[in-house]
PAVEX-967219 format. One line per 10 residues: number of its first residue (from 0); their letters; for each residue x, y, z of C-alpha. Coordinates in steps of 0.2 Angstrom, whole numbers, plus 5000, padded with zeros to 4 digits. Example, Ala and Ser with C-alpha at 12.3 -4.5 7.8 and 13.67 -1.06 7.14 Angstrom:
BEGIN
0 = as = 5062/4978/5039 ~ 5068/4995/5036 $
This chain:
BEGIN
0 = mnwlshfign = 5036/5255/4981 ~ 5036/5236/4977 ~ 5021/5233/4966 ~ 5025/5216/4961 ~ 5021/5200/4970 ~ 5024/5182/4966 ~ 5032/5177/4949 ~ 5020/5168/4937 ~ 5030/5165/4921 ~ 5035/5173/4905 $
10 = vskashstie = 5027/5182/4890 ~ 5025/5169/4876 ~ 5014/5180/4864 ~ 5010/5199/4865 ~ 5000/5212/4856 ~ 4996/5230/4861 ~ 4981/5225/4871 ~ 4984/5207/4876 ~ 4997/5195/4881 ~ 4999/5176/4883 $
20 = mlcmetvprv = 5010/5170/4897 ~ 5018/5153/4900 ~ 5015/5149/4918 ~ 5031/5143/4926 ~ 5028/5142/4944 ~ 5010/5148/4948 ~ 4994/5146/4938 ~ 4983/5162/4940 ~ 4964/5162/4940 ~ 4953/5171/4928 $
30 = gdyvcaeyeg = 4951/5189/4935 ~ 4968/5190/4943 ~ 4978/5206/4941 ~ 4995/5203/4933 ~ 5010/5214/4928 ~ 5022/5211/4914 ~ 5039/5219/4919 ~ 5051/5228/4908 ~ 5066/5240/4912 ~ 5059/5247/4928 $
40 = agvvgrvsev = 5042/5248/4922 ~ 5027/5237/4918 ~ 5010/5234/4910 ~ 4995/5229/4920 ~ 4981/5218/4915 ~ 4968/5205/4920 ~ 4968/5187/4917 ~ 4954/5183/4905 ~ 4957/5164/4901 ~ 4968/5150/4907 $
50 = ilnrdsgesi = 4972/5135/4896 ~ 4980/5118/4899 ~ 4990/5111/4885 ~ 4986/5092/4888 ~ 5001/5087/4877 ~ 5015/5096/4886 ~ 5006/5099/4903 ~ 5010/5117/4902 ~ 4997/5131/4907 ~ 4995/5146/4896 $
60 = akanlfssve = 4986/5161/4903 ~ 4979/5176/4893 ~ 4977/5193/4900 ~ 4969/5209/4893 ~ 4980/5225/4896 ~ 4974/5242/4901 ~ 4987/5252/4910 ~ 5005/5255/4913 ~ 5016/5258/4929 ~ 5033/5266/4933 $
70 = fdpavvhsgv = 5041/5258/4948 ~ 5053/5273/4952 ~ 5045/5285/4955 ~ 5029/5275/4958 ~ 5017/5282/4945 ~ 5002/5273/4936 ~ 4996/5279/4918 ~ 4981/5275/4909 ~ 4983/5265/4893 ~ 4997/5253/4887 $
80 = lhtpsigdrv = 5013/5264/4884 ~ 5024/5250/4880 ~ 5020/5233/4871 ~ 5027/5218/4881 ~ 5041/5208/4873 ~ 5042/5189/4872 ~ 5051/5183/4887 ~ 5046/5198/4899 ~ 5043/5191/4916 ~ 5025/5192/4923 $
90 = ffattelira = 5020/5194/4941 ~ 5004/5195/4952 ~ 5000/5213/4955 ~ 5000/5218/4973 ~ 4985/5225/4982 ~ 4993/5242/4982 ~ 4995/5242/4963 ~ 4978/5235/4960 ~ 4970/5249/4970 ~ 4981/5262/4962 $
100 = vaelgsnehd = 4975/5256/4945 ~ 4957/5255/4951 ~ 4957/5273/4958 ~ 4967/5280/4943 ~ 4961/5298/4940 ~ 4955/5300/4958 ~ 4961/5316/4967 ~ 4969/5311/4984 ~ 4963/5329/4991 ~ 4945/5326/4987 $
110 = qvsldlcklf = 4934/5328/5003 ~ 4919/5321/4995 ~ 4921/5303/4991 ~ 4907/5290/4989 ~ 4910/5273/4996 ~ 4900/5262/4984 ~ 4909/5245/4982 ~ 4924/5234/4983 ~ 4935/5227/4970 ~ 4927/5210/4966 $
120 = gydiplsfsp = 4938/5195/4972 ~ 4949/5207/4983 ~ 4946/5215/5000 ~ 4949/5232/4992 ~ 4936/5245/4996 ~ 4934/5258/4982 ~ 4928/5276/4983 ~ 4924/5288/4969 ~ 4922/5307/4969 ~ 4905/5313/4962 $
130 = erlfgrhlai = 4914/5322/4948 ~ 4921/5305/4942 ~ 4906/5295/4945 ~ 4892/5305/4937 ~ 4900/5321/4932 ~ 4896/5316/4914 ~ 4880/5307/4919 ~ 4878/5289/4925 ~ 4868/5274/4919 ~ 4865/5258/4930 $
140 = vgttgggksw = 4860/5244/4920 ~ 4855/5226/4925 ~ 4841/5213/4924 ~ 4830/5210/4939 ~ 4839/5203/4953 ~ 4856/5209/4947 ~ 4859/5222/4960 ~ 4853/5237/4951 ~ 4841/5243/4965 ~ 4855/5240/4978 $
150 = svarlveeca = 4866/5251/4968 ~ 4853/5265/4967 ~ 4849/5264/4985 ~ 4868/5264/4990 ~ 4871/5279/4979 ~ 4857/5289/4987 ~ 4863/5285/5004 ~ 4881/5290/5000 ~ 4875/5307/4992 ~ 4864/5311/5007 $
160 = kyqgkvilfd = 4880/5309/5019 ~ 4887/5324/5011 ~ 4870/5334/5010 ~ 4870/5332/4991 ~ 4854/5336/4981 ~ 4846/5320/4974 ~ 4829/5318/4966 ~ 4824/5300/4964 ~ 4809/5295/4953 ~ 4804/5278/4960 $
170 = psgeystlkk = 4792/5269/4948 ~ 4787/5254/4960 ~ 4788/5261/4977 ~ 4803/5250/4982 ~ 4813/5265/4989 ~ 4800/5269/5002 ~ 4812/5261/5014 ~ 4825/5275/5012 ~ 4826/5285/5028 ~ 4839/5297/5033 $
180 = gvshvslgvg = 4838/5314/5024 ~ 4824/5308/5013 ~ 4807/5316/5010 ~ 4794/5305/5001 ~ 4780/5310/4990 ~ 4768/5300/4979 ~ 4759/5304/4963 ~ 4745/5293/4958 ~ 4729/5285/4965 ~ 4732/5272/4979 $
190 = evephitpvs = 4735/5269/4997 ~ 4752/5276/5003 ~ 4762/5274/5019 ~ 4760/5287/5033 ~ 4777/5295/5029 ~ 4773/5297/5011 ~ 4764/5313/5006 ~ 4751/5312/4991 ~ 4754/5326/4978 ~ 4746/5330/4961 $
200 = lpyweltegd = 4751/5336/4944 ~ 4737/5347/4938 ~ 4735/5347/4919 ~ 4736/5366/4919 ~ 4754/5365/4924 ~ 4757/5354/4908 ~ 4759/5361/4891 ~ 4748/5359/4875 ~ 4761/5347/4869 ~ 4760/5336/4884 $
210 = lftifrpsge = 4741/5335/4882 ~ 4743/5330/4864 ~ 4754/5316/4869 ~ 4741/5310/4881 ~ 4726/5312/4870 ~ 4735/5306/4854 ~ 4724/5314/4840 ~ 4726/5303/4824 ~ 4724/5307/4806 ~ 4723/5324/4798 $
220 = aqapklraai = 4706/5329/4805 ~ 4708/5326/4824 ~ 4724/5336/4827 ~ 4718/5352/4820 ~ 4702/5351/4829 ~ 4710/5347/4846 ~ 4722/5362/4844 ~ 4707/5373/4839 ~ 4697/5367/4854 ~ 4711/5370/4866 $
230 = kslklaklep = 4713/5388/4859 ~ 4695/5391/4860 ~ 4694/5385/4879 ~ 4709/5396/4883 ~ 4699/5411/4876 ~ 4684/5405/4885 ~ 4694/5406/4901 ~ 4700/5424/4897 ~ 4683/5430/4890 ~ 4669/5421/4899 $
240 = nlapggiilk = 4656/5432/4891 ~ 4660/5423/4874 ~ 4657/5406/4881 ~ 4639/5402/4889 ~ 4641/5386/4899 ~ 4660/5387/4897 ~ 4660/5382/4879 ~ 4662/5393/4863 ~ 4648/5389/4851 ~ 4653/5392/4833 $
250 = ahrdkkefne = 4639/5384/4821 ~ 4631/5399/4812 ~ 4639/5412/4823 ~ 4648/5428/4818 ~ 4667/5427/4819 ~ 4670/5445/4823 ~ 4668/5445/4842 ~ 4678/5429/4843 ~ 4692/5436/4832 ~ 4694/5452/4841 $
260 = aygrhiaiie = 4695/5444/4858 ~ 4707/5431/4851 ~ 4718/5446/4845 ~ 4718/5454/4862 ~ 4725/5438/4870 ~ 4735/5430/4856 ~ 4751/5428/4866 ~ 4743/5418/4879 ~ 4732/5408/4867 ~ 4746/5404/4856 $
270 = gqganfdvrk = 4757/5399/4870 ~ 4760/5381/4876 ~ 4751/5383/4892 ~ 4736/5373/4896 ~ 4725/5385/4907 ~ 4708/5380/4902 ~ 4694/5369/4908 ~ 4698/5352/4902 ~ 4681/5345/4907 ~ 4674/5355/4892 $
280 = laaqihnecv = 4686/5349/4880 ~ 4676/5335/4872 ~ 4661/5346/4870 ~ 4672/5360/4862 ~ 4680/5348/4850 ~ 4662/5344/4844 ~ 4658/5362/4842 ~ 4674/5364/4832 ~ 4667/5352/4819 ~ 4658/5365/4808 $
290 = npqsspvepn = 4660/5372/4791 ~ 4673/5386/4789 ~ 4660/5398/4782 ~ 4641/5400/4780 ~ 4642/5403/4762 ~ 4654/5411/4749 ~ 4645/5428/4752 ~ 4646/5426/4771 ~ 4664/5421/4775 ~ 4664/5430/4792 $
300 = iwggpngvdq = 4650/5418/4798 ~ 4654/5400/4803 ~ 4643/5387/4794 ~ 4633/5373/4801 ~ 4639/5357/4809 ~ 4651/5346/4798 ~ 4645/5328/4799 ~ 4661/5322/4791 ~ 4672/5330/4804 ~ 4661/5325/4818 $
310 = slcatlisrv = 4662/5307/4812 ~ 4681/5308/4810 ~ 4683/5316/4828 ~ 4671/5304/4836 ~ 4685/5293/4843 ~ 4695/5308/4849 ~ 4680/5314/4858 ~ 4677/5297/4866 ~ 4695/5296/4871 ~ 4696/5313/4879 $
320 = edivsnpqla = 4680/5309/4889 ~ 4688/5293/4895 ~ 4704/5301/4900 ~ 4697/5316/4909 ~ 4685/5305/4919 ~ 4697/5291/4922 ~ 4698/5289/4941 ~ 4716/5283/4940 ~ 4721/5300/4932 ~ 4712/5311/4945 $
330 = pifrpekdqh = 4729/5318/4951 ~ 4731/5326/4934 ~ 4714/5330/4928 ~ 4704/5332/4944 ~ 4717/5336/4957 ~ 4712/5338/4975 ~ 4712/5356/4981 ~ 4722/5352/4997 ~ 4736/5342/4988 ~ 4752/5351/4984 $
340 = sllavidafi = 4758/5351/4965 ~ 4773/5340/4962 ~ 4781/5354/4952 ~ 4779/5366/4967 ~ 4786/5352/4978 ~ 4802/5350/4967 ~ 4804/5369/4966 ~ 4804/5370/4985 ~ 4816/5356/4987 ~ 4828/5363/4975 $
350 = keprkqvlcv = 4828/5380/4985 ~ 4829/5372/5002 ~ 4847/5370/5007 ~ 4843/5358/5022 ~ 4834/5345/5010 ~ 4845/5331/5004 ~ 4834/5318/4995 ~ 4817/5319/4987 ~ 4810/5302/4983 ~ 4795/5303/4971 $
360 = slehlsfayg = 4785/5287/4971 ~ 4776/5284/4954 ~ 4770/5267/4960 ~ 4752/5272/4958 ~ 4753/5282/4942 ~ 4743/5274/4928 ~ 4752/5267/4913 ~ 4737/5271/4902 ~ 4738/5283/4887 ~ 4756/5286/4889 $
370 = vretvmnalg = 4754/5296/4905 ~ 4770/5290/4913 ~ 4781/5295/4898 ~ 4772/5312/4897 ~ 4773/5316/4916 ~ 4792/5311/4917 ~ 4795/5322/4901 ~ 4786/5337/4910 ~ 4796/5334/4926 ~ 4812/5333/4916 $
380 = rrlldrarkn = 4807/5349/4907 ~ 4804/5358/4923 ~ 4821/5352/4931 ~ 4830/5358/4915 ~ 4821/5375/4916 ~ 4826/5378/4934 ~ 4844/5372/4929 ~ 4845/5385/4915 ~ 4840/5398/4927 ~ 4855/5394/4938 $
390 = ymvtkptlvi = 4845/5386/4952 ~ 4858/5372/4953 ~ 4875/5380/4950 ~ 4879/5381/4969 ~ 4868/5366/4973 ~ 4872/5352/4960 ~ 4858/5341/4958 ~ 4857/5322/4953 ~ 4841/5316/4946 ~ 4839/5297/4946 $
400 = vdeahqfins = 4826/5289/4936 ~ 4824/5271/4940 ~ 4816/5259/4928 ~ 4820/5272/4915 ~ 4813/5262/4901 ~ 4796/5265/4907 ~ 4797/5284/4905 ~ 4811/5287/4893 ~ 4806/5275/4880 ~ 4813/5275/4862 $
410 = gsaddlnsfs = 4797/5267/4856 ~ 4785/5280/4864 ~ 4786/5293/4850 ~ 4771/5294/4839 ~ 4775/5298/4821 ~ 4758/5308/4820 ~ 4763/5318/4835 ~ 4775/5333/4832 ~ 4778/5335/4851 ~ 4794/5325/4855 $
420 = lnsfsliake = 4797/5318/4873 ~ 4815/5325/4873 ~ 4818/5333/4890 ~ 4830/5320/4896 ~ 4839/5320/4880 ~ 4842/5338/4883 ~ 4847/5336/4901 ~ 4860/5323/4895 ~ 4866/5335/4882 ~ 4867/5351/4892 $
430 = grkygltacl = 4862/5348/4910 ~ 4879/5346/4918 ~ 4885/5363/4913 ~ 4871/5370/4924 ~ 4873/5358/4938 ~ 4860/5345/4933 ~ 4866/5327/4931 ~ 4856/5312/4926 ~ 4857/5294/4932 ~ 4846/5282/4923 $
440 = atqrprdipe = 4844/5265/4930 ~ 4836/5252/4918 ~ 4835/5233/4915 ~ 4831/5236/4897 ~ 4845/5247/4889 ~ 4839/5244/4872 ~ 4823/5253/4876 ~ 4832/5269/4880 ~ 4835/5281/4865 ~ 4852/5280/4859 $
450 = svlsqmgtii = 4854/5299/4860 ~ 4851/5298/4879 ~ 4861/5282/4882 ~ 4876/5288/4872 ~ 4878/5303/4884 ~ 4880/5293/4899 ~ 4899/5295/4903 ~ 4899/5281/4916 ~ 4890/5265/4916 ~ 4888/5252/4930 $
460 = ihrltsendv = 4884/5235/4922 ~ 4876/5222/4933 ~ 4869/5205/4926 ~ 4863/5207/4908 ~ 4857/5192/4898 ~ 4851/5200/4882 ~ 4865/5200/4868 ~ 4856/5216/4861 ~ 4857/5225/4878 ~ 4876/5220/4880 $
470 = slvekasgsa = 4879/5226/4862 ~ 4870/5243/4865 ~ 4879/5246/4881 ~ 4896/5242/4873 ~ 4892/5254/4858 ~ 4885/5268/4870 ~ 4900/5268/4882 ~ 4913/5269/4868 ~ 4926/5264/4881 ~ 4921/5246/4884 $
480 = sldsianvat = 4925/5231/4873 ~ 4915/5215/4871 ~ 4929/5206/4879 ~ 4928/5217/4895 ~ 4909/5214/4897 ~ 4908/5197/4889 ~ 4903/5188/4906 ~ 4890/5200/4912 ~ 4877/5186/4909 ~ 4885/5176/4923 $
490 = fspgegivig = 4886/5190/4936 ~ 4880/5186/4954 ~ 4868/5199/4963 ~ 4878/5215/4966 ~ 4892/5210/4955 ~ 4896/5222/4941 ~ 4908/5232/4930 ~ 4911/5250/4930 ~ 4916/5258/4914 ~ 4917/5276/4907 $
500 = sdfpvplliq = 4927/5290/4901 ~ 4934/5294/4918 ~ 4937/5275/4921 ~ 4951/5270/4910 ~ 4951/5253/4917 ~ 4935/5242/4917 ~ 4933/5239/4936 ~ 4925/5222/4941 ~ 4916/5227/4957 ~ 4905/5220/4971 $
510 = mlppssrpvs = 4892/5234/4976 ~ 4891/5237/4995 ~ 4873/5234/5002 ~ 4863/5249/5007 ~ 4858/5252/5025 ~ 4840/5253/5020 ~ 4837/5240/5007 ~ 4824/5242/4994 ~ 4808/5232/4994 ~ 4812/5222/4978 $
520 = rgsnyqeywk = 4810/5204/4983 ~ 4798/5193/4973 ~ 4783/5183/4980 ~ 4786/5171/4994 ~ 4779/5155/4987 ~ 4786/5144/5001 ~ 4775/5153/5014 ~ 4759/5156/5004 ~ 4759/5140/4994 ~ 4762/5128/5008 $
530 = gssrvvsv = 4748/5117/5013 ~ 4742/5099/5009 ~ 4755/5088/5000 ~ 4741/5079/4992 ~ 4739/5079/4973 ~ 4723/5088/4969 ~ 4714/5083/4953 ~ 4708/5097/4942 $
C-alpha cells in the first residue's frame, strides 16, 4: 500500500518527538499530516509550525511525531519506533495513512461503532467503538459555545442506535429536544413540556448523611443535636406511643422507656436511612436541647431545657424550618403522592431491555442549600449500588452528567461535615468492572475533583480559554502534552481534540451535528431589542 503522497523536503533537525524539515518543493500548512521515510518504513507526525527564513527565502516546517508505519506489510504502530535522521525525505501522508493512524487500536470486526466526527481539515469520517471511547470513562470539556452540548447529543443518539443504555442528567433542560428512544422526566418545581414526566425524590429515600449535607449543621453543638433528633424521630416512627404529636419530649422525662425501645430497634435507628417525619425535625432539635441528667442522683432522668444549647442551635432550627417549607424543594420534602420516585424510575429503566435513553431534567431543581450536589451524589450512589448487584453486567450503562461542575464540585465539601460527596469518585474508580461507565461534560474542569477527572481515560477537548483548565486537562489525561492542546483557545464550535489511553495519537476532529440539536442558544437581541433608532436620554 502506497501511504506517501507528494514530496515536501528533507529532515534538517530531529529528536525523538519532533522534526524540522527544509521544504524543497511544497510548503505544508499547520495541521497537515506528514511522514518521514526511512528504509521501507516511516514516522508520522502533524505540522505544528511553519517558518519563513527571510534571509534565505527557505521555509522550515516543524512537526510533532506520534506513530510509526511499516510499508510492506502495511502496519501502523503507536509511538515513535525510530528517530528520523538528517536528510530523510518527508512526504504528505495519504488519506489512507491518516485514517489508519486515526483509528489505530480499532477492531475492524467491531459491529458496534459510533459515528461521531470527522478528522478536522480532511473529509475523513471517524468511528469509535464504545470500548475505545468510554470503556475507561469519558470527559467532554469546553467553554460555552464550543460544541460540548452537540457532542453530548450526538453521543446519546449514536448509543441509542444500538439500543445502548444511557442515563443523561440534564441541568438546564437543553436536551428536551432528544427524541428517538428517549424517555424524559423532570425533578424540580416548574412547568415542563407535555412529553416530560414530573418525578420526585422523597427525603426518606435519602440517607442521614444526605440530610446532613443539606442542613449543614455547624459547630460542635449543632451536629450532635441534629443527629440525636433524627434518631429520636426514627424511634417515634417505630414506637408512636413514645411520641405524642410525633415528637419525643425529653425535658424532665425518664430515660428508661426510651432506652428500651431504642435497644429494640437499634439496627434501624443507627442505620443511614431517613424514615422519619421531617416536618417534626425542627421541633425535635429544640427538644434535644436539654441537660443530660436531672441531677447527679437522678442520672436516668433528663434535665430541664438547656438555654446555651438552644441558643447555639437556633440557626440550625431556623435553617431546617426554611428548607423543609421551601416550595422549591417540595419534590424532596413534600412530594406529591401521585408522582413516581426518581430512584424507582431509574431502577425500572435499568431493568427494562426496550428502554434506551433516560433523560433526567434538573432544570427546575433548586441550587439552594447544596441540594444539587446532594441529589446527584444520591443518584450516583444508587447507580453504583445497582451496578455492584450486577444489574448492568449484561446491560452496560453510560451515565452522562452535563455541566458536571454544578454537581460534582471540588469545592462543595464542608470541612465540618464528615459525609463526603464521593459517589462519582467511586463510580470512576470501580464502576466499569460492573458495567457502569461515566461521561462527565463540563465547561469548568478545574471545579471537578482531581480524583474524578484523573479517572477519565478519554477526553474530548473543545474550546478552552482558561490556562488553568488547559493545564488541569493536560495533567489529568496523562497522554496529552501542552503542545498537542496548545491551540484549544482558538477552536471553532464543534472543533476539538480527542486524547486518551486508547488514543495514542491526539486527534483533531470536527464533531458531527446531532439530528436533534440541544436548545443551547443565547438570547436573540436582534429580535427583542429592535425598535426606535432614536437615542433615548436616561
